C-alpha positions in Angstrom: -96.6 105.6 -79.2 -95.7 102.1 -78.3 -92.7 100.9 -76.2 -91.5 97.4 -77.2 -89.1 95.3 -75.2 -87.3 92.1 -76.4 -85.5 90.2 -73.6 -82.9 87.9 -75.0 -80.2 85.8 -73.2 -77.4 88.3 -74.2 -79.2 91.6 -74.7 -82.4 93.4 -73.9 -83.5 95.5 -76.8 -85.9 98.4 -76.5 -87.7 100.4 -79.2 -90.2 103.2 -79.6 -92.8 103.0 -82.4 -94.9 105.8 -83.8 -97.5 103.8 -85.6 -95.5 101.5 -88.0 -92.2 103.6 -87.7 -89.4 102.7 -85.3 -88.2 106.1 -84.2 -85.6 105.1 -81.5 -84.0 102.0 -80.0 -81.3 100.9 -77.6 -79.8 97.8 -76.0 -78.7 96.8 -72.6 -76.8 93.6 -71.7 -79.0 91.0 -70.0 -78.3 90.9 -66.3 -80.4 88.2 -64.5 -79.9 90.1 -61.2 -81.0 93.5 -62.6 -83.5 95.4 -60.5 -86.6 97.2 -61.8 -85.1 100.5 -60.7 -81.9 99.9 -62.6 -83.9 99.2 -65.8 -86.3 102.1 -65.1 -83.5 104.6 -64.7 -81.8 103.5 -67.9 -85.2 103.8 -69.7 -85.8 107.3 -68.4 -82.3 108.3 -69.5 -82.9 106.9 -72.9 -86.2 108.9 -73.2 -84.5 112.1 -72.1 -81.7 111.7 -74.6 -84.2 111.0 -77.4 -86.4 113.9 -76.2 -89.4 111.7 -76.1 -91.9 112.5 -73.2 -92.7 109.4 -71.2 -96.4 110.4 -71.2 -96.4 109.9 -75.0 -96.2 106.1 -74.5 -99.6 104.6 -74.8 -98.7 100.9 -74.2 -95.9 98.5 -73.6 -95.4 95.0 -75.1 -92.7 92.6 -74.0 -91.3 89.4 -75.4 -88.9 87.4 -73.2 -86.9 84.1 -73.2 -85.3 84.9 -69.8 -87.9 84.2 -67.1 -85.5 85.3 -64.3 -85.7 88.9 -65.4 -89.4 89.1 -66.3 -90.5 90.4 -62.9 -88.0 93.3 -63.0 -88.8 94.2 -66.5 -92.6 94.2 -66.0 -92.2 96.1 -62.7 -90.0 98.7 -64.3 -92.8 99.4 -66.8 -95.3 99.8 -64.0 -93.1 102.1 -61.9 -91.5 104.3 -64.6 -93.9 104.3 -67.5 -97.1 103.8 -65.4 -98.2 101.1 -67.8 -99.3 97.5 -67.3 -97.3 95.7 -70.0 -98.6 93.2 -72.5 -96.5 90.1 -72.5 -96.3 87.8 -75.5 -97.8 84.4 -74.8 -99.1 85.5 -71.4 -101.7 88.2 -71.9 -101.3 88.8 -75.6 -101.2 86.0 -78.1 -99.5 85.8 -81.5 -102.0 85.3 -84.4 -100.0 82.5 -86.0 -100.7 78.8 -86.6 -98.0 76.9 -84.6 -97.3 73.4 -85.9 -94.6 72.6 -83.3 -95.3 69.2 -81.7 -95.3 70.8 -78.3 -96.4 74.4 -78.9 -95.3 75.6 -75.5 -91.6 74.7 -76.2 -91.2 77.4 -78.9 -89.5 80.5 -77.6 -91.5 83.7 -77.9 -88.8 85.3 -79.9 -88.9 82.6 -82.6 -92.7 83.1 -83.0 -92.3 86.9 -83.1 -89.7 86.6 -85.8 -91.9 84.2 -87.8 -95.0 86.4 -87.5 -93.1 89.5 -88.4 -91.4 87.9 -91.4 -94.6 86.7 -92.9 -96.5 90.0 -92.3 -93.6 92.0 -93.8 -92.8 89.8 -96.8 -95.9 87.7 -97.4 -94.2 84.5 -98.6 -92.9 81.2 -97.4 -89.4 81.7 -95.9 -86.6 80.7 -93.5 -85.8 83.2 -90.8 -82.2 83.0 -89.5 -81.8 84.9 -86.2 -78.1 85.4 -85.1 -78.6 85.7 -81.3 -77.1 83.8 -78.3 -78.2 80.8 -80.3 -78.7 80.9 -84.0 -82.2 79.8 -84.9 -83.7 78.9 -88.2 -87.4 79.2 -88.3 -89.6 78.0 -91.2 -92.8 79.7 -92.3 -95.0 78.2 -95.0 -96.8 80.1 -97.7 -99.9 80.5 -95.5 -97.9 82.0 -92.7 -97.9 78.9 -90.4 -94.9 78.2 -88.2 -93.5 74.8 -89.1 -90.5 74.6 -86.7 -86.8 74.8 -87.5 -83.3 74.4 -86.2 -81.4 75.7 -83.1 -77.6 75.9 -83.5 -75.0 77.2 -81.1 -74.4 80.9 -81.5 -71.1 82.1 -83.0 -70.0 83.7 -79.7 -70.9 80.5 -77.7 -68.8 78.5 -80.2 -65.9 80.8 -79.8 -66.1 81.0 -76.0 -66.2 77.2 -75.9 -63.1 76.9 -78.1 -61.1 79.3 -75.9 -62.3 77.8 -72.6 -61.5 74.2 -73.6 -58.0 74.8 -75.0 -55.1 75.8 -72.9 -53.1 78.1 -75.2 -55.7 79.7 -77.5 -56.3 83.4 -76.8 -59.6 85.2 -76.6 -60.2 87.0 -80.0 -62.6 89.5 -81.5 -65.2 88.2 -83.9 -63.8 89.7 -87.1 -63.3 88.6 -90.7 -59.6 88.0 -91.3 -57.9 89.3 -94.5 -57.1 85.7 -95.6 -58.5 82.2 -95.1 -55.0 80.9 -94.3 -54.3 82.5 -91.0 -50.7 83.7 -90.4 -51.2 84.1 -86.7 -53.1 82.1 -84.0 -55.6 85.0 -83.7 -56.2 85.1 -87.5 -56.5 81.3 -87.7 -59.2 81.3 -85.0 -61.0 84.1 -86.7 -60.8 82.3 -90.1 -62.2 79.1 -88.5 -65.0 80.8 -86.8 -66.1 83.1 -89.7 -65.7 80.6 -92.6 -66.7 77.5 -90.6 -69.8 79.2 -89.3 -70.8 80.5 -92.7 -70.4 77.0 -94.1 -72.7 75.6 -91.4 -75.3 78.3 -92.1 -75.2 77.5 -95.9 -75.5 73.8 -95.2 -78.4 74.0 -92.8 -80.4 76.2 -95.1 -79.7 73.8 -98.0 -80.9 70.9 -95.9 -84.0 72.8 -94.9 -84.8 73.6 -98.5 -84.2 70.0 -99.5 -86.7 68.9 -96.9 -89.2 71.5 -98.1 -88.7 70.4 -101.7 -88.1 74.0 -103.0 -86.0 77.1 -102.8 -87.4 79.7 -100.5 -86.9 83.2 -99.3 -84.2 83.5 -96.6 -84.2 86.4 -94.2 -81.4 87.1 -91.6 -81.7 89.2 -88.4 -79.7 89.6 -85.2 -76.4 91.0 -84.2 -74.0 89.2 -86.5 -76.4 88.9 -89.5 -74.6 91.4 -91.6 -71.1 89.9 -91.0 -72.2 86.4 -91.9 -74.4 87.7 -94.7 -71.3 89.2 -96.3 -69.7 85.7 -96.4 -72.7 84.0 -98.1 -75.2 84.6 -100.9 -78.1 82.8 -99.2 -79.9 85.8 -97.7 -82.4 87.8 -99.7 -82.6 90.4 -97.0 -80.9 91.3 -93.8 -83.6 92.8 -91.5 -82.0 94.1 -88.3 -85.3 95.3 -86.8 -87.4 92.2 -87.5 -88.1 91.3 -83.9 -89.0 94.8 -82.8 -91.2 95.2 -85.9 -92.8 91.9 -85.0 -93.8 93.1 -81.5 -95.3 96.3 -83.0 -97.2 94.2 -85.6 -98.5 91.8 -82.9 -99.7 94.8 -80.9 -101.4 96.5 -83.9 -103.2 93.2 -84.7 -104.3 93.0 -81.0 -105.7 96.5 -81.1 -107.7 95.7 -84.2 -109.3 92.7 -82.6 -110.3 94.5 -79.4 
């Protein structure tokens, strides 16, 4: 079995794969001051609840965009799983052609998503990942990573609105029953959901115009389903794309050893 870890700015997502099948997963909020013991104890509890023996884990692979927690995450794997982790872009590379002007600027999560999308769907596509930031990553028909767009995430946008205005309340990210809000809360929700959906549609349209063709569009990330329900631009909502990507990268690495 393989243990995969995706460290994002908001959440750390963990998954256990038995060959190509994701059999269990869980999330923790990303805490830049977390210790290896705190992580290790959470991981042990997860394995106990899932009734998965720790000794069944053969390897660990990590993708991270938060350097501040990398030491704690890696040390947790050493102490509690007794494994030296493979870290994407450190001691395990992604088998993808990267056409970014400065290849080192691309976040590991964006390359993992791009690689996973092409390996799973075998076509040119745009991958939209609704994370702390919303990223749009473009993959060509040969599987090469072309680049994309980084847009403020929906929660960042909402937090900025509330923080910079004196009288607006904090609200839950939910679709209101009407576009015309009858309360301040409903008005904010309408602006966030419908405004954000419109931005997503426009960015995808501009990307396809630059590519000169319609393309397959895949969505992933925490709010993918909610925004997907507001648009008709996504061919598929793939909630496990990043975890699947880590598994696929590992399987390719094993074949080449």
